[in-house]
NUPA-217359 format. One line per 4 residues: for each residue z, x, y of N, C-alpha, C. Coordinates in steps of 0.2 Angstrom, whole numbers. Example, Ala and Ser with C-alpha at 12.3 -4.5 7.8 and 13.67 -1.06 7.14 Angstrom:
<rs>
39 66 -28 39 62 -22 39 66 -16  35 64 -11 36 68 -5 39 64 0 $
</rs>
This chain:
<rs>
314 -118 -226 310 -118 -233 312 -113 -237  313 -114 -244 316 -110 -249 312 -104 -250  315 -98 -251 311 -92 -253 310 -92 -260  304 -90 -262 302 -89 -270 307 -84 -273 $
310 -85 -278 315 -80 -281 312 -78 -288  307 -81 -291 304 -79 -297 297 -80 -297  294 -75 -301 286 -76 -302 284 -82 -306  279 -85 -304 277 -91 -308 269 -90 -310 $
267 -93 -315 260 -93 -316 256 -96 -311  250 -93 -309 246 -96 -304 239 -97 -306  236 -102 -304 229 -103 -305 225 -101 -300  220 -96 -301 216 -94 -295 209 -95 -296 $
205 -95 -291 198 -96 -291 195 -90 -288  190 -88 -292 186 -82 -290 179 -84 -287  177 -81 -281 171 -83 -278 167 -77 -275  161 -78 -274 156 -73 -271 153 -76 -265 $
152 -72 -260 149 -75 -254 145 -69 -251  139 -70 -248 135 -65 -245 136 -65 -237  138 -59 -235 138 -58 -227 134 -53 -226  129 -54 -221 124 -49 -220 121 -46 -227 $
122 -39 -228 119 -36 -234 125 -35 -239  130 -38 -238 136 -37 -242 138 -43 -246  139 -42 -253 141 -47 -257 149 -47 -258  153 -51 -255 160 -51 -255 163 -55 -261 $
167 -52 -265 171 -55 -270 178 -57 -267  180 -63 -268 187 -65 -266 190 -70 -271  197 -70 -271 201 -74 -275 205 -78 -271  206 -85 -273 211 -89 -269 215 -93 -274 $
222 -93 -272 227 -97 -276 232 -100 -271  235 -105 -273 241 -108 -269 239 -113 -264  244 -116 -261 242 -121 -256 247 -119 -250  245 -122 -244 249 -121 -238 245 -118 -233 $
248 -115 -228 244 -111 -223 241 -105 -226  235 -103 -223 231 -98 -226 234 -91 -224  234 -87 -230 236 -80 -229 231 -75 -232  228 -71 -228 222 -67 -230 225 -60 -231 $
223 -56 -237 226 -50 -239 220 -45 -239  221 -39 -236 216 -34 -236 219 -28 -239  215 -25 -244 218 -19 -248 216 -13 -244  218 -7 -246 217 -1 -243 212 4 -247 $
212 10 -245 207 15 -247 208 16 -255  202 16 -258 202 18 -265 204 13 -270  206 7 -268 209 2 -272 205 -4 -273  208 -10 -273 204 -16 -273 209 -22 -271 $
207 -28 -271 212 -33 -270 217 -34 -275  216 -31 -281 222 -31 -286 228 -27 -284  228 -23 -279 234 -20 -276 239 -25 -275  237 -31 -273 242 -36 -272 244 -40 -278 $
242 -39 -284 243 -43 -289 250 -45 -291  255 -40 -290 262 -41 -292 265 -46 -287  263 -46 -281 265 -50 -276 262 -57 -275  256 -57 -278 252 -63 -277 255 -70 -280 $
258 -70 -286 262 -76 -288 267 -78 -283  271 -74 -280 276 -76 -276 273 -79 -269  268 -75 -266 265 -77 -260 262 -84 -261  259 -85 -266 255 -91 -267 259 -97 -269 $
266 -96 -269 270 -102 -270 271 -106 -263  269 -103 -258 270 -106 -251 264 -105 -247  259 -102 -249 253 -101 -245 247 -101 -249  241 -103 -246 235 -103 -249 233 -95 -247 $
233 -91 -253 232 -84 -252 224 -82 -254  221 -79 -249 214 -76 -250 215 -69 -251  212 -66 -257 212 -59 -258 205 -57 -258  203 -52 -254 196 -50 -254 195 -43 -256 $
190 -42 -259 188 -35 -261 183 -32 -255  185 -27 -252 181 -25 -246 174 -22 -249  169 -23 -245 162 -20 -247 162 -14 -251  159 -13 -257 159 -7 -261 165 -6 -265 $
170 -10 -265 176 -10 -269 177 -15 -274  180 -14 -279 182 -19 -284 175 -22 -286  175 -29 -285 169 -33 -287 164 -34 -281  166 -32 -276 161 -33 -270 156 -28 -270 $
150 -29 -267 144 -25 -267 142 -24 -260  140 -18 -258 137 -16 -252 130 -13 -252  126 -14 -247 119 -11 -247 119 -7 -241  119 -1 -242 119 4 -236 125 8 -235 $
125 11 -229 131 16 -228 137 12 -226  143 14 -228 149 10 -226 152 13 -220  154 8 -215 157 10 -209 163 6 -208  168 10 -206 175 7 -205 175 1 -200 $
172 3 -195 172 -2 -189 167 -8 -190  163 -8 -196 159 -14 -197 163 -19 -201  169 -17 -204 173 -21 -209 176 -27 -205  179 -26 -199 182 -32 -196 177 -37 -194 $
171 -36 -191 166 -41 -190 163 -44 -196  163 -41 -202 161 -44 -208 166 -49 -210  172 -47 -210 178 -51 -212 178 -57 -207  177 -56 -201 177 -62 -196 172 -67 -198 $
166 -65 -200 161 -69 -202 163 -73 -208  166 -69 -213 168 -72 -219 173 -78 -217  178 -77 -213 183 -82 -211 179 -88 -208  174 -87 -204 171 -92 -201 167 -96 -206 $
164 -93 -211 161 -97 -216 165 -101 -220  171 -99 -221 176 -102 -225 179 -108 -221  178 -108 -215 180 -114 -210 188 -115 -210  191 -109 -210 199 -110 -211 201 -110 -204 $
207 -114 -203 211 -113 -197 213 -106 -196  216 -105 -190 219 -98 -189 223 -96 -195  223 -90 -197 226 -87 -203 232 -82 -201  236 -81 -206 240 -75 -206 236 -70 -210 $
237 -64 -207 233 -58 -210 237 -52 -212  236 -50 -218 240 -44 -220 236 -39 -223  237 -32 -220 233 -27 -222 237 -21 -224  235 -17 -230 239 -12 -232 235 -5 -231 $
238 0 -229 235 7 -228 228 6 -224  223 8 -226 216 7 -223 215 0 -221  217 -5 -225 217 -12 -224 221 -14 -218  226 -10 -217 230 -12 -211 226 -10 -204 $
222 -4 -204 218 -3 -199 213 -8 -198  210 -10 -203 205 -16 -203 208 -22 -200  214 -24 -202 218 -30 -200 219 -29 -192  221 -23 -190 222 -22 -183 215 -23 -179 $
210 -21 -181 203 -21 -178 201 -29 -178  202 -32 -184 200 -39 -185 204 -44 -180  211 -42 -179 215 -46 -175 213 -45 -167  211 -39 -165 208 -38 -159 201 -41 -158 $
197 -41 -163 190 -43 -163 190 -50 -163  194 -54 -166 193 -61 -167 200 -64 -166  203 -64 -160 210 -66 -159 211 -73 -161  206 -77 -160 207 -85 -161 208 -86 -168 $
206 -82 -173 206 -83 -180 213 -81 -183  217 -77 -179 223 -74 -182 229 -76 -178  234 -79 -182 240 -81 -178 246 -77 -180  246 -73 -186 251 -69 -187 249 -63 -191 $
252 -57 -190 249 -51 -193 255 -47 -196  253 -45 -202 258 -41 -206 254 -34 -208  257 -28 -206 255 -22 -208 259 -18 -213  256 -16 -218 260 -13 -224 258 -6 -224 $
263 -1 -223 261 6 -223 254 7 -221  253 5 -214 246 4 -212 244 10 -208  237 11 -209 234 16 -205 232 13 -198  229 17 -193 228 14 -187 230 19 -181 $
235 23 -182 237 28 -178 233 35 -180  230 39 -176 227 45 -178 231 49 -183  228 52 -188 232 55 -193 233 63 -191  228 66 -188 229 73 -186 231 77 -192 $
228 76 -198 229 79 -204 223 81 -207  222 88 -209 215 90 -213 214 86 -219  208 85 -221 206 81 -227 209 84 -233  209 90 -234 212 93 -240 220 91 -241 $
223 91 -235 230 89 -235 231 82 -237  227 78 -234 227 71 -235 226 69 -243  221 73 -245 219 72 -253 225 74 -257  229 79 -255 234 81 -259 240 76 -259 $
241 73 -253 246 68 -252 244 62 -255  238 60 -256 236 54 -259 237 55 -267  235 61 -269 237 62 -276 244 62 -278  248 65 -274 255 64 -275 258 57 -275 $
255 53 -270 257 46 -269 255 42 -276  250 44 -279 248 40 -285 253 41 -290  256 46 -291 261 47 -296 268 48 -294  270 46 -288 276 46 -285 281 40 -287 $
287 42 -289 292 37 -291 293 32 -285  293 26 -286 294 21 -281 288 17 -279  282 18 -282 276 15 -281 275 9 -286  279 8 -291 277 3 -295 272 4 -300 $
271 0 -305 265 1 -310 259 -2 -307  253 1 -309 247 -2 -307 244 -7 -312  243 -13 -309 240 -18 -314 233 -16 -317  232 -18 -323 226 -15 -327 220 -17 -323 $
219 -23 -320 213 -23 -317 212 -18 -311  217 -16 -308 217 -12 -302 215 -5 -305  218 -3 -311 216 4 -314 208 4 -315  206 -2 -318 198 -3 -319 195 -2 -313 $
197 -5 -307 193 -4 -301 194 3 -298  200 6 -299 201 13 -296 196 18 -300  195 17 -306 191 21 -310 183 21 -309  181 16 -305 174 15 -304 171 21 -301 $
166 24 -303 163 30 -300 159 28 -293  162 30 -287 159 29 -281 161 34 -276  159 40 -278 161 46 -274 159 46 -267  152 44 -266 150 44 -259 153 39 -255 $
155 33 -257 159 28 -253 165 31 -251  169 34 -256 176 37 -255 175 42 -250  170 47 -250 169 52 -246 168 49 -238  164 44 -238 162 41 -231 169 38 -228 $
172 35 -233 179 31 -230 184 37 -228  184 42 -232 189 47 -230 187 50 -223  181 52 -222 179 55 -216 180 50 -210  179 44 -211 180 39 -206 188 38 -204 $
191 38 -210 199 37 -209 202 43 -205  199 49 -206 202 54 -203 201 54 -196  195 51 -194 193 51 -187 195 44 -183  198 40 -187 199 33 -184 205 33 -179 $
204 29 -174 209 28 -169 209 21 -166  214 17 -168 214 10 -166 219 8 -161  221 13 -157 226 12 -152 224 7 -147  217 7 -145 215 3 -140 215 -5 -142 $
214 -6 -149 215 -12 -152 222 -14 -152  226 -10 -154 233 -11 -154 236 -14 -147  233 -11 -142 235 -13 -135 233 -20 -134  229 -23 -137 227 -30 -136 230 -35 -140 $
235 -33 -145 238 -37 -149 245 -40 -147  246 -46 -146 252 -49 -144 255 -54 -148  251 -56 -154 254 -61 -158 260 -58 -162  264 -63 -165 269 -60 -169 267 -56 -175 $
270 -50 -176 268 -45 -180 274 -42 -184  273 -41 -190 278 -38 -195 275 -31 -198  279 -26 -197 277 -19 -200 282 -18 -206  279 -17 -212 283 -16 -218 281 -9 -220 $
287 -4 -221 285 3 -223 290 5 -229  286 8 -234 290 11 -239 293 17 -237  300 18 -237 303 24 -234 302 30 -237  299 30 -244 297 36 -247 290 38 -247 $
286 35 -243 279 36 -242 277 43 -241  274 46 -245 271 53 -244 264 53 -241  261 48 -242 254 47 -240 254 46 -233  257 41 -230 258 40 -223 265 39 -222 $
268 45 -220 275 45 -219 278 40 -214  284 39 -214 287 33 -210 287 35 -203  286 41 -201 285 43 -194 279 40 -191  274 39 -195 268 35 -193 269 28 -192 $
274 25 -196 276 18 -195 280 17 -189  284 22 -187 287 22 -180 283 22 -174  278 27 -175 273 27 -170 269 21 -169  267 17 -175 264 11 -175 268 6 -171 $
275 6 -172 279 1 -169 280 3 -162  279 9 -159 279 10 -152 273 7 -149  267 7 -153 261 4 -150 261 -3 -150  266 -6 -154 267 -13 -155 274 -15 -153 $
276 -14 -147 284 -15 -146 286 -22 -148  282 -27 -148 285 -34 -150 286 -35 -157  283 -30 -161 283 -31 -168 290 -30 -171  291 -33 -177 297 -32 -181 296 -26 -186 $
300 -22 -187 299 -16 -192 304 -17 -197  302 -17 -203 306 -17 -209 305 -12 -214  310 -8 -216 309 -3 -221 311 -5 -228  307 -3 -233 310 -4 -240 311 3 -242 $
317 5 -242 319 12 -243 318 15 -250  317 11 -255 316 14 -262 309 14 -264  305 12 -259 297 12 -261 293 17 -257  288 19 -260 283 23 -258 278 20 -254 $
271 22 -255 266 19 -251 264 12 -253  266 10 -259 264 3 -261 270 -1 -262  273 -4 -257 280 -8 -259 278 -14 -262  272 -17 -261 270 -23 -264 270 -23 -272 $
269 -17 -275 269 -15 -282 276 -13 -284  279 -10 -280 286 -7 -282 291 -13 -283  292 -17 -277 297 -22 -277 293 -28 -274  289 -31 -279 285 -37 -276 289 -43 -274 $
295 -45 -277 299 -50 -275 302 -49 -268  305 -44 -267 308 -42 -261 303 -42 -256  297 -38 -257 292 -38 -252 289 -45 -250  288 -49 -255 286 -56 -254 291 -60 -249 $
297 -59 -251 302 -62 -247 302 -60 -239  301 -53 -238 301 -51 -231 295 -54 -228  289 -55 -231 283 -58 -229 284 -65 -227  286 -69 -232 287 -76 -231 292 -78 -226 $
298 -74 -226 303 -75 -221 300 -74 -214  296 -69 -213 292 -68 -207 287 -74 -205  283 -76 -210 278 -81 -209 282 -88 -207  288 -89 -210 291 -95 -209 296 -95 -204 $
297 -89 -201 302 -88 -196 309 -89 -199  310 -87 -205 317 -88 -208 320 -81 -210  326 -80 -210 329 -74 -212 328 -72 -219  326 -66 -221 325 -64 -228 332 -65 -232 $
331 -67 -238 337 -67 -243 337 -61 -247  342 -60 -251 343 -55 -256 340 -58 -263  335 -56 -265 332 -59 -271 336 -56 -277  335 -60 -283 338 -57 -289 332 -53 -292 $
332 -47 -293 326 -43 -295 328 -41 -302 $
</rs>
């Protein structure tokens, strides 16, 4: 199957659905096997916006805003380990066949948990600069790294809708998330995963350095590890065409090509 080499206009549908006390907002575009994308800490589904048109050429792509982020709403305290069960219910309500799942940063940790929690629903896993391994870093140092990452060369430009989402005032939610991410450890879930897995890491990531990616690979010895050496924490924004080719080649079991960027 040919790799997408250029960005095309896509027609997307936006939907809301209520799961427990959470109102989830998600967008769908494309056709083919379903591919579900989970964003990370402090962002929204628009983190995938530059790659969305490439991925949707060959897959039906579902981009969800996590509860409390973007246009999704939450009622109550946010708990990291509640996200995977909520998303599992969402997938059940959509009545999808087993999906390919991709998560970035904190969304990677949620993707790991979801894959272990509902293995029949996930057939392939892509982890992008993903959390999941204990960080062992004080919160002030993580905050400094996060700020550095926001302005680091190699992270690409932020889509305008993402800037709007990032600037939403939600200090309590972000504080809860940061506390839970600091304590999170998904190594038990990683030990349960044996489906085909691709790990993509930006080689210049200062938020989650590549050593964490190598530790993740050790926990998933069957996984394929791909480095994007000129990218930071958000390779899907920095080099969306190349990023999408790595993802689609993995999903299609085809070797990646060198795109014209």
